[in-house]
N, C-alpha and C positions, 0 to 999 in steps of 0.2 A: 602678138597679143594686141588687141585693140582696147584702148581705154575709153570708157563711157562716162560722161558726166552724170552723176547721180543727184547732185544738189549740194547745197551748203546749209548750215544751220548755225544758230547762235542764240544768245539770251540777252534780253534787255528788259529792264523794269519789271522783273518777275515773270516775264513771258518767255517761252521758248518759241523761236521762229525758225521754220524750215522752208526752204525754197527749193523746189524741184521743177525744172522747166519754167513755165510761166505761172505756176501755182505757188501760192504762199499759204502756209498753214501756221496759225498762231495758237499756242497752247497756254493755258493757265491752270495750275494745280492738276496737271495731267489730262485735262479735258480740252478738246479743240473748241476754241471760242470764235474762230474765224477761218474759213476756207475760201480763198479768193483767187481769181485768175486775173493777171495783169499782162496783157499782150506785150511781148517783147522783153519781159523781165528775165527770162532764161538767157537770152542773148546778152543782155546788159551785164549780168553777174559773171558770165563766162568770158567776157572780152578781156584779152591779155592786157596786162598793165593796170588793171583796176585794183584798188584796195577797197573792198566792200565793207561798209560799216552799217550797223543798226543804230537807230536813234529812236527815242520815244518822246512824245510831247502830249501835254494835256492843256487844252484851252477851257474856257468857260463851258463850251458846248460839246467838245469832241476829245477823243483819245486817239492818238495817231502813232503808228510805227513807221519809221522811215527806213528805207533800204537805199543807201546812196554811196557814191564814190568819194572817198576821203579827199582825193586830189582836187576836185572842183565842186563838190557838194551837190551834184546833180543826181537825182534818183527818183524813187517812187515813194509816195506817201500813202500808206494804207490807213484809211480812216476806219478805226474799229467800231466807232459808234454808228456811222452812216457810210457803209462801204461804197455806195454809189458816188460819194464825194471824193473818193480816192483819185489821185492824179500824179502825173509826172511833173517834176519841177526841181527847184533848188532849195536846199536847206539854207536858211539864213545864217550868215557868219555869226559865230558865237553860240549858236543853238546846240542842243544835245551835249551838255557838259556834265550833268549830274550823274552820280553813280548809283543812287538808290531810288527805288520807286516810292514816291510819296503816297501815303494813304489818303490824306485829305488835303489837297492844295487848291489854290484858286485858279490862276491862269498862267499859261505859257511856261510851265516847268518842263525841262527837257533832260534827256539822258541819252548816252550813247555807249556802244561797245563795238569793238572791231570783231567782225565775223571770222570764225576760224574756218580754214579750208582744209 
């Protein structure tokens, strides 16, 4: 029998996030709010030894979902507001620590959750 990687999913800040291959789908209230392709994301999440986490951040201008490795903080930041500004990089130490999605906050609030495999 051959095992095939179908993807991973998790929830953060009231969003459901599904990753299959290089595609990221973000759902809110059962509706897809973002369908985004990030080159190399599928390889990144499948690499042995990684502990993938989801994080969420809101700044004054943007809302962002992070997909990153718990070990070193490197990953992909999907900008929900302006997807063209999404990028690979590091989550800053101490970011992504809140457990509830704020309804009305100012800047730099963060949240994280470990992705279930």
